[in-house]
C-alpha beads as a LAMMPS data file, in Angstrom:
LAMMPS data file: protein, C-alpha beads

371 atoms
370 bonds

1 atom types
1 bond types

-500.0 500.0 xlo xhi
-500.0 500.0 ylo yhi
-500.0 500.0 zlo zhi

Masses

1 110.0

Atoms # bond

1 1 1 -89.131 420.682 271.046
2 1 1 -91.884 419.210 268.657
3 1 1 -94.173 421.397 271.026
4 1 1 -92.648 424.536 270.901
5 1 1 -92.998 423.788 267.177
6 1 1 -97.380 422.969 267.394
7 1 1 -96.862 426.425 269.599
8 1 1 -95.614 428.309 266.727
9 1 1 -97.405 426.921 264.130
10 1 1 -100.681 428.343 266.175
11 1 1 -99.242 431.454 266.743
12 1 1 -98.725 431.827 263.172
13 1 1 -102.078 431.412 262.283
14 1 1 -103.781 433.365 264.983
15 1 1 -101.152 436.333 264.037
16 1 1 -102.328 435.950 260.249
17 1 1 -105.917 436.219 261.262
18 1 1 -105.199 439.481 263.034
19 1 1 -102.431 441.139 261.011
20 1 1 -105.170 443.526 259.870
21 1 1 -105.143 445.026 263.342
22 1 1 -101.243 445.548 263.536
23 1 1 -99.687 448.707 262.439
24 1 1 -95.708 447.617 261.897
25 1 1 -93.752 450.704 263.677
26 1 1 -91.502 452.417 261.368
27 1 1 -87.711 451.630 261.266
28 1 1 -84.373 453.489 259.892
29 1 1 -83.285 450.801 257.596
30 1 1 -80.195 450.419 256.270
31 1 1 -80.281 451.364 252.190
32 1 1 -79.491 448.149 250.559
33 1 1 -76.214 450.084 248.978
34 1 1 -75.050 451.065 252.179
35 1 1 -75.574 447.113 253.803
36 1 1 -71.813 446.272 253.467
37 1 1 -70.559 449.616 254.981
38 1 1 -72.537 449.934 257.755
39 1 1 -70.922 449.791 261.059
40 1 1 -70.913 449.697 264.882
41 1 1 -68.933 453.007 265.785
42 1 1 -65.962 451.508 265.245
43 1 1 -63.091 451.703 262.313
44 1 1 -62.434 447.992 263.578
45 1 1 -64.172 445.030 261.621
46 1 1 -66.010 443.626 264.110
47 1 1 -68.252 441.518 261.783
48 1 1 -68.378 439.842 258.513
49 1 1 -71.068 438.592 255.952
50 1 1 -71.223 434.796 256.757
51 1 1 -71.406 433.970 253.306
52 1 1 -68.718 435.912 251.884
53 1 1 -65.634 434.075 251.322
54 1 1 -63.356 437.136 252.594
55 1 1 -64.417 436.083 255.998
56 1 1 -61.315 433.174 255.469
57 1 1 -58.627 436.313 255.652
58 1 1 -59.573 436.396 259.538
59 1 1 -59.921 432.937 260.643
60 1 1 -57.614 431.496 258.353
61 1 1 -54.212 433.248 259.918
62 1 1 -54.697 431.948 263.368
63 1 1 -51.414 430.402 264.784
64 1 1 -51.412 426.801 266.796
65 1 1 -51.414 427.074 269.978
66 1 1 -49.009 426.281 272.832
67 1 1 -49.627 422.298 271.554
68 1 1 -48.661 422.940 267.777
69 1 1 -52.140 422.423 266.670
70 1 1 -54.752 424.510 265.630
71 1 1 -57.886 423.160 267.449
72 1 1 -61.784 424.252 266.425
73 1 1 -64.457 424.295 268.017
74 1 1 -68.191 424.638 266.407
75 1 1 -71.307 424.660 268.664
76 1 1 -74.773 424.165 267.090
77 1 1 -78.106 425.666 267.728
78 1 1 -80.709 423.442 269.642
79 1 1 -82.798 424.899 271.987
80 1 1 -82.917 422.990 275.328
81 1 1 -80.839 420.184 273.773
82 1 1 -78.229 422.804 274.990
83 1 1 -77.988 420.614 278.041
84 1 1 -76.138 418.020 275.996
85 1 1 -73.264 420.097 274.499
86 1 1 -72.651 421.802 278.291
87 1 1 -72.479 418.391 279.417
88 1 1 -70.223 416.982 276.953
89 1 1 -67.511 419.818 277.564
90 1 1 -67.573 419.510 280.969
91 1 1 -66.939 415.813 280.632
92 1 1 -64.516 416.372 278.376
93 1 1 -62.424 418.919 280.568
94 1 1 -63.215 415.817 283.038
95 1 1 -61.456 413.599 280.867
96 1 1 -58.594 415.440 280.652
97 1 1 -58.344 415.317 276.819
98 1 1 -59.843 418.622 276.108
99 1 1 -57.956 421.157 274.186
100 1 1 -57.908 425.062 274.056
101 1 1 -59.660 425.968 271.291
102 1 1 -57.623 428.535 269.106
103 1 1 -61.332 429.268 267.343
104 1 1 -64.693 428.676 268.374
105 1 1 -67.725 429.762 267.116
106 1 1 -71.414 429.245 268.221
107 1 1 -75.149 429.818 267.161
108 1 1 -78.393 430.465 269.388
109 1 1 -78.064 428.120 272.116
110 1 1 -74.365 427.461 271.435
111 1 1 -74.072 430.798 270.905
112 1 1 -74.390 431.194 274.824
113 1 1 -71.928 428.274 275.556
114 1 1 -69.485 429.438 273.323
115 1 1 -67.543 432.333 275.257
116 1 1 -67.193 429.696 278.397
117 1 1 -66.312 427.140 276.121
118 1 1 -63.814 429.552 274.273
119 1 1 -61.987 430.599 277.778
120 1 1 -61.258 426.906 278.639
121 1 1 -61.661 424.726 281.877
122 1 1 -61.229 427.224 284.564
123 1 1 -65.206 428.190 283.378
124 1 1 -66.518 424.788 283.329
125 1 1 -68.710 425.835 286.525
126 1 1 -69.773 429.349 284.908
127 1 1 -70.875 426.786 282.271
128 1 1 -72.946 424.959 284.375
129 1 1 -75.033 428.136 285.036
130 1 1 -76.146 427.399 281.316
131 1 1 -77.384 424.214 282.060
132 1 1 -78.903 425.332 285.314
133 1 1 -80.554 428.512 283.287
134 1 1 -82.069 426.086 281.108
135 1 1 -83.564 424.123 283.797
136 1 1 -85.174 426.667 285.622
137 1 1 -86.925 427.669 282.518
138 1 1 -89.232 425.088 282.232
139 1 1 -92.454 426.818 281.805
140 1 1 -92.404 430.512 280.862
141 1 1 -96.085 432.061 280.084
142 1 1 -96.735 432.301 276.394
143 1 1 -98.519 435.293 275.393
144 1 1 -100.882 434.677 272.061
145 1 1 -103.338 437.481 273.081
146 1 1 -100.819 439.817 272.232
147 1 1 -99.093 438.461 269.707
148 1 1 -102.407 438.487 268.023
149 1 1 -102.501 442.302 267.858
150 1 1 -98.841 442.827 266.795
151 1 1 -96.426 441.751 269.184
152 1 1 -92.850 440.373 268.169
153 1 1 -93.578 437.150 269.779
154 1 1 -95.144 435.017 272.315
155 1 1 -92.401 434.973 274.749
156 1 1 -90.596 437.491 276.748
157 1 1 -86.641 437.198 276.170
158 1 1 -86.106 438.666 279.942
159 1 1 -85.037 435.372 281.634
160 1 1 -82.909 434.876 278.721
161 1 1 -81.361 437.876 278.526
162 1 1 -80.912 437.732 282.325
163 1 1 -79.126 433.866 282.061
164 1 1 -76.464 435.578 279.283
165 1 1 -75.822 438.657 281.639
166 1 1 -74.779 436.091 284.590
167 1 1 -72.987 433.874 281.842
168 1 1 -70.819 437.099 280.304
169 1 1 -69.760 439.466 283.031
170 1 1 -67.042 442.120 282.695
171 1 1 -64.678 439.402 283.878
172 1 1 -65.395 437.114 280.834
173 1 1 -65.397 440.248 278.764
174 1 1 -62.214 441.125 279.786
175 1 1 -60.477 437.305 279.462
176 1 1 -62.092 436.991 275.992
177 1 1 -60.128 440.234 274.690
178 1 1 -56.730 439.250 276.564
179 1 1 -57.227 435.754 274.375
180 1 1 -58.271 437.821 271.300
181 1 1 -55.011 439.802 271.442
182 1 1 -53.047 436.624 271.945
183 1 1 -54.089 435.295 268.581
184 1 1 -57.713 433.481 269.198
185 1 1 -60.824 434.181 267.920
186 1 1 -64.468 433.756 269.346
187 1 1 -67.766 433.821 266.771
188 1 1 -71.025 434.132 267.550
189 1 1 -73.785 433.687 264.404
190 1 1 -76.819 435.656 263.783
191 1 1 -79.211 436.013 260.981
192 1 1 -79.808 440.130 259.318
193 1 1 -83.323 439.211 258.707
194 1 1 -83.289 442.841 256.858
195 1 1 -80.171 441.676 254.598
196 1 1 -81.600 437.860 254.437
197 1 1 -78.150 436.695 255.080
198 1 1 -75.945 434.880 258.041
199 1 1 -73.677 437.296 260.067
200 1 1 -70.772 436.714 261.970
201 1 1 -69.586 438.726 264.726
202 1 1 -66.313 438.760 266.235
203 1 1 -66.689 438.574 269.848
204 1 1 -63.074 438.851 270.701
205 1 1 -62.885 441.888 268.785
206 1 1 -65.456 443.511 270.052
207 1 1 -64.650 442.763 273.626
208 1 1 -61.008 444.233 272.862
209 1 1 -62.907 447.374 271.412
210 1 1 -63.093 450.627 272.831
211 1 1 -67.003 450.908 272.444
212 1 1 -68.414 451.862 275.692
213 1 1 -71.265 449.582 275.370
214 1 1 -69.293 446.507 274.455
215 1 1 -70.680 444.525 277.082
216 1 1 -74.516 445.522 276.423
217 1 1 -73.473 444.785 272.493
218 1 1 -71.900 441.379 273.314
219 1 1 -75.332 440.570 275.547
220 1 1 -77.421 441.903 272.525
221 1 1 -75.585 440.060 270.008
222 1 1 -76.155 436.456 271.721
223 1 1 -79.636 437.101 272.424
224 1 1 -80.034 437.666 268.963
225 1 1 -78.331 434.624 268.151
226 1 1 -80.989 432.449 270.246
227 1 1 -83.987 435.001 269.194
228 1 1 -86.060 432.430 266.982
229 1 1 -88.377 434.342 265.333
230 1 1 -91.998 434.366 266.568
231 1 1 -90.892 432.553 269.590
232 1 1 -88.752 435.355 270.998
233 1 1 -88.022 438.954 270.141
234 1 1 -85.809 439.938 267.555
235 1 1 -82.990 442.234 268.308
236 1 1 -82.379 445.572 266.576
237 1 1 -78.919 446.574 266.105
238 1 1 -77.974 450.469 265.853
239 1 1 -75.559 450.976 262.952
240 1 1 -73.787 453.909 260.958
241 1 1 -73.452 454.163 256.861
242 1 1 -72.626 457.365 255.369
243 1 1 -72.973 459.854 258.960
244 1 1 -76.353 458.815 259.168
245 1 1 -78.196 456.381 261.927
246 1 1 -80.039 453.437 260.791
247 1 1 -81.207 449.744 262.173
248 1 1 -80.923 446.366 261.734
249 1 1 -83.232 443.284 262.413
250 1 1 -81.472 440.493 263.808
251 1 1 -82.392 436.984 265.157
252 1 1 -81.419 433.523 265.787
253 1 1 -78.676 432.765 263.717
254 1 1 -80.124 428.976 263.129
255 1 1 -82.657 430.715 260.504
256 1 1 -79.346 430.525 257.784
257 1 1 -77.101 428.080 259.397
258 1 1 -77.728 425.243 261.890
259 1 1 -73.647 425.713 262.832
260 1 1 -71.465 428.500 262.306
261 1 1 -69.679 427.688 258.358
262 1 1 -66.510 429.312 257.699
263 1 1 -66.898 430.804 254.116
264 1 1 -63.476 430.137 252.701
265 1 1 -62.564 426.934 254.359
266 1 1 -59.927 426.924 256.772
267 1 1 -56.738 427.370 254.813
268 1 1 -54.187 425.128 253.807
269 1 1 -53.061 423.092 257.064
270 1 1 -51.968 419.602 255.323
271 1 1 -49.681 418.891 258.117
272 1 1 -52.626 417.237 259.834
273 1 1 -51.693 419.805 262.898
274 1 1 -55.407 420.962 263.194
275 1 1 -58.877 419.348 264.277
276 1 1 -62.348 420.379 263.877
277 1 1 -64.309 419.365 266.705
278 1 1 -68.510 419.866 266.635
279 1 1 -70.854 419.754 269.100
280 1 1 -74.150 419.296 267.485
281 1 1 -77.358 419.792 270.306
282 1 1 -79.595 417.870 268.145
283 1 1 -80.561 414.713 266.823
284 1 1 -79.018 413.836 263.443
285 1 1 -80.318 410.859 262.301
286 1 1 -83.906 409.897 260.687
287 1 1 -86.569 409.053 263.547
288 1 1 -89.594 406.748 262.854
289 1 1 -93.303 408.589 264.001
290 1 1 -96.841 408.037 263.089
291 1 1 -98.020 410.994 261.733
292 1 1 -101.626 412.385 261.688
293 1 1 -102.855 413.810 258.557
294 1 1 -103.716 417.376 259.721
295 1 1 -102.186 420.682 258.990
296 1 1 -100.871 421.057 262.049
297 1 1 -99.184 417.647 262.249
298 1 1 -98.105 417.776 259.048
299 1 1 -96.668 420.959 259.369
300 1 1 -94.818 419.583 263.215
301 1 1 -93.382 416.613 261.541
302 1 1 -92.397 418.669 258.394
303 1 1 -90.812 421.766 259.489
304 1 1 -88.298 419.483 261.854
305 1 1 -87.997 417.320 258.990
306 1 1 -86.760 420.473 257.015
307 1 1 -84.395 421.557 260.216
308 1 1 -82.742 418.629 260.358
309 1 1 -81.639 418.154 256.600
310 1 1 -80.534 421.754 256.621
311 1 1 -78.244 420.651 259.773
312 1 1 -76.792 417.478 257.660
313 1 1 -76.237 419.607 254.666
314 1 1 -74.723 421.979 256.554
315 1 1 -72.542 419.530 258.913
316 1 1 -71.403 417.789 255.343
317 1 1 -70.182 420.982 254.145
318 1 1 -68.240 421.313 257.149
319 1 1 -66.984 417.844 256.605
320 1 1 -65.849 418.788 253.182
321 1 1 -64.439 422.203 254.161
322 1 1 -62.720 420.691 256.771
323 1 1 -61.030 417.576 254.610
324 1 1 -60.480 420.008 251.517
325 1 1 -58.036 422.286 254.018
326 1 1 -56.832 418.991 255.811
327 1 1 -58.469 419.503 258.825
328 1 1 -59.464 416.580 260.983
329 1 1 -63.038 416.450 261.771
330 1 1 -64.937 414.902 264.599
331 1 1 -68.440 415.418 265.550
332 1 1 -70.902 414.321 268.448
333 1 1 -75.012 414.542 268.211
334 1 1 -77.611 413.211 270.713
335 1 1 -78.486 409.762 269.125
336 1 1 -82.013 409.139 267.604
337 1 1 -82.468 406.891 270.673
338 1 1 -82.272 409.169 273.113
339 1 1 -86.359 409.785 274.444
340 1 1 -87.826 413.303 273.423
341 1 1 -88.829 415.495 276.168
342 1 1 -92.744 414.894 276.697
343 1 1 -92.872 418.722 278.120
344 1 1 -92.754 422.076 276.283
345 1 1 -89.484 423.653 277.292
346 1 1 -87.908 420.343 278.776
347 1 1 -88.758 419.589 282.638
348 1 1 -85.729 419.463 284.884
349 1 1 -85.756 415.873 284.952
350 1 1 -85.484 415.432 281.280
351 1 1 -82.724 418.169 281.152
352 1 1 -80.923 416.505 283.656
353 1 1 -80.621 413.168 282.095
354 1 1 -79.542 415.042 279.064
355 1 1 -77.033 416.718 281.150
356 1 1 -75.760 414.011 282.576
357 1 1 -75.944 412.005 279.018
358 1 1 -73.656 414.570 277.459
359 1 1 -71.360 414.323 281.006
360 1 1 -70.765 411.000 280.155
361 1 1 -70.270 411.200 276.438
362 1 1 -67.707 413.941 276.960
363 1 1 -65.533 411.821 279.281
364 1 1 -65.623 408.936 276.965
365 1 1 -64.989 411.098 273.677
366 1 1 -67.941 410.142 271.843
367 1 1 -66.876 411.392 268.343
368 1 1 -68.291 409.947 265.225
369 1 1 -67.693 410.684 261.749
370 1 1 -63.778 411.264 261.389
371 1 1 -62.217 411.607 258.369

Bonds

1 1 1 2
2 1 2 3
3 1 3 4
4 1 4 5
5 1 5 6
6 1 6 7
7 1 7 8
8 1 8 9
9 1 9 10
10 1 10 11
11 1 11 12
12 1 12 13
13 1 13 14
14 1 14 15
15 1 15 16
16 1 16 17
17 1 17 18
18 1 18 19
19 1 19 20
20 1 20 21
21 1 21 22
22 1 22 23
23 1 23 24
24 1 24 25
25 1 25 26
26 1 26 27
27 1 27 28
28 1 28 29
29 1 29 30
30 1 30 31
31 1 31 32
32 1 32 33
33 1 33 34
34 1 34 35
35 1 35 36
36 1 36 37
37 1 37 38
38 1 38 39
39 1 39 40
40 1 40 41
41 1 41 42
42 1 42 43
43 1 43 44
44 1 44 45
45 1 45 46
46 1 46 47
47 1 47 48
48 1 48 49
49 1 49 50
50 1 50 51
51 1 51 52
52 1 52 53
53 1 53 54
54 1 54 55
55 1 55 56
56 1 56 57
57 1 57 58
58 1 58 59
59 1 59 60
60 1 60 61
61 1 61 62
62 1 62 63
63 1 63 64
64 1 64 65
65 1 65 66
66 1 66 67
67 1 67 68
68 1 68 69
69 1 69 70
70 1 70 71
71 1 71 72
72 1 72 73
73 1 73 74
74 1 74 75
75 1 75 76
76 1 76 77
77 1 77 78
78 1 78 79
79 1 79 80
80 1 80 81
81 1 81 82
82 1 82 83
83 1 83 84
84 1 84 85
85 1 85 86
86 1 86 87
87 1 87 88
88 1 88 89
89 1 89 90
90 1 90 91
91 1 91 92
92 1 92 93
93 1 93 94
94 1 94 95
95 1 95 96
96 1 96 97
97 1 97 98
98 1 98 99
99 1 99 100
100 1 100 101
101 1 101 102
102 1 102 103
103 1 103 104
104 1 104 105
105 1 105 106
106 1 106 107
107 1 107 108
108 1 108 109
109 1 109 110
110 1 110 111
111 1 111 112
112 1 112 113
113 1 113 114
114 1 114 115
115 1 115 116
116 1 116 117
117 1 117 118
118 1 118 119
119 1 119 120
120 1 120 121
121 1 121 122
122 1 122 123
123 1 123 124
124 1 124 125
125 1 125 126
126 1 126 127
127 1 127 128
128 1 128 129
129 1 129 130
130 1 130 131
131 1 131 132
132 1 132 133
133 1 133 134
134 1 134 135
135 1 135 136
136 1 136 137
137 1 137 138
138 1 138 139
139 1 139 140
140 1 140 141
141 1 141 142
142 1 142 143
143 1 143 144
144 1 144 145
145 1 145 146
146 1 146 147
147 1 147 148
148 1 148 149
149 1 149 150
150 1 150 151
151 1 151 152
152 1 152 153
153 1 153 154
154 1 154 155
155 1 155 156
156 1 156 157
157 1 157 158
158 1 158 159
159 1 159 160
160 1 160 161
161 1 161 162
162 1 162 163
163 1 163 164
164 1 164 165
165 1 165 166
166 1 166 167
167 1 167 168
168 1 168 169
169 1 169 170
170 1 170 171
171 1 171 172
172 1 172 173
173 1 173 174
174 1 174 175
175 1 175 176
176 1 176 177
177 1 177 178
178 1 178 179
179 1 179 180
180 1 180 181
181 1 181 182
182 1 182 183
183 1 183 184
184 1 184 185
185 1 185 186
186 1 186 187
187 1 187 188
188 1 188 189
189 1 189 190
190 1 190 191
191 1 191 192
192 1 192 193
193 1 193 194
194 1 194 195
195 1 195 196
196 1 196 197
197 1 197 198
198 1 198 199
199 1 199 200
200 1 200 201
201 1 201 202
202 1 202 203
203 1 203 204
204 1 204 205
205 1 205 206
206 1 206 207
207 1 207 208
208 1 208 209
209 1 209 210
210 1 210 211
211 1 211 212
212 1 212 213
213 1 213 214
214 1 214 215
215 1 215 216
216 1 216 217
217 1 217 218
218 1 218 219
219 1 219 220
220 1 220 221
221 1 221 222
222 1 222 223
223 1 223 224
224 1 224 225
225 1 225 226
226 1 226 227
227 1 227 228
228 1 228 229
229 1 229 230
230 1 230 231
231 1 231 232
232 1 232 233
233 1 233 234
234 1 234 235
235 1 235 236
236 1 236 237
237 1 237 238
238 1 238 239
239 1 239 240
240 1 240 241
241 1 241 242
242 1 242 243
243 1 243 244
244 1 244 245
245 1 245 246
246 1 246 247
247 1 247 248
248 1 248 249
249 1 249 250
250 1 250 251
251 1 251 252
252 1 252 253
253 1 253 254
254 1 254 255
255 1 255 256
256 1 256 257
257 1 257 258
258 1 258 259
259 1 259 260
260 1 260 261
261 1 261 262
262 1 262 263
263 1 263 264
264 1 264 265
265 1 265 266
266 1 266 267
267 1 267 268
268 1 268 269
269 1 269 270
270 1 270 271
271 1 271 272
272 1 272 273
273 1 273 274
274 1 274 275
275 1 275 276
276 1 276 277
277 1 277 278
278 1 278 279
279 1 279 280
280 1 280 281
281 1 281 282
282 1 282 283
283 1 283 284
284 1 284 285
285 1 285 286
286 1 286 287
287 1 287 288
288 1 288 289
289 1 289 290
290 1 290 291
291 1 291 292
292 1 292 293
293 1 293 294
294 1 294 295
295 1 295 296
296 1 296 297
297 1 297 298
298 1 298 299
299 1 299 300
300 1 300 301
301 1 301 302
302 1 302 303
303 1 303 304
304 1 304 305
305 1 305 306
306 1 306 307
307 1 307 308
308 1 308 309
309 1 309 310
310 1 310 311
311 1 311 312
312 1 312 313
313 1 313 314
314 1 314 315
315 1 315 316
316 1 316 317
317 1 317 318
318 1 318 319
319 1 319 320
320 1 320 321
321 1 321 322
322 1 322 323
323 1 323 324
324 1 324 325
325 1 325 326
326 1 326 327
327 1 327 328
328 1 328 329
329 1 329 330
330 1 330 331
331 1 331 332
332 1 332 333
333 1 333 334
334 1 334 335
335 1 335 336
336 1 336 337
337 1 337 338
338 1 338 339
339 1 339 340
340 1 340 341
341 1 341 342
342 1 342 343
343 1 343 344
344 1 344 345
345 1 345 346
346 1 346 347
347 1 347 348
348 1 348 349
349 1 349 350
350 1 350 351
351 1 351 352
352 1 352 353
353 1 353 354
354 1 354 355
355 1 355 356
356 1 356 357
357 1 357 358
358 1 358 359
359 1 359 360
360 1 360 361
361 1 361 362
362 1 362 363
363 1 363 364
364 1 364 365
365 1 365 366
366 1 366 367
367 1 367 368
368 1 368 369
369 1 369 370
370 1 370 371
């Protein structure tokens, strides 16, 4: 991940130097006065502002499952570190202790994993495809020249889009729609870069809608959730307001939240029958490293540090919210001692090692920070 960051830093400098040669295309931007009313072509509410407590009206009304509990699962971003989350879920299934989740949320690579985690252990084989797609896309070609002359990214998102289409097909969408009708909820987070606000997408509501393009819309939302700015292209989402057509620019949900926060809390669940499980696809603890005194090295160390502490703050907010709602809280993360990948996008060997580590962690229930 550090090498990817270095790549991004170099790209940013290159784009800054070549910015004069690029003229941005005109877009039908949503006027600020209409931002709250812009819709996706149906009267059904398909999304919420991720910083609006009104969102709580949706997820706090979820009923307990057949086991008498309400189980929440939150999957963080983390890029290639998603191999840990995929392995953990499969190992958790093998332990026989993985519950059926009433609410699942995901951001970035967590958004790719979330639909299959939501549908449960019967979809573990498809979940392994997430890991397989990561191992197969280990050496993508970076196009700095195009970026210098105005291209929105250095990498194509075609391999990622293909992987998402394989994981979320018509059958998966149909099963998500049924689970939604049964009262369960699946949410994915993106960042509306125009509005500079997080957005929570109700994937179950979309799957259950009569939108003719609902499968494509779900693919685009997940793709946007994983669209690291400058690395992968942003996603334009067509919306309408007051009879006019506009579009919104959506990128990686991790720009605003490392995990999807639940504004408004989890409701009053003081009877001890609700649990929040968080799979954090990254390292939470500080790690020591000698830093060279150069601009790239300093940024290469400072930016991941900033993102790490954003993640720590997000986890602390989740823990506090869960505690205030009477919800038991558990989190698992990659330990600081796990070796970092020596290659840009993770070698197949390293990804396999991380997946296997996640698998074993899931089997033994490697949870921490319990309240």
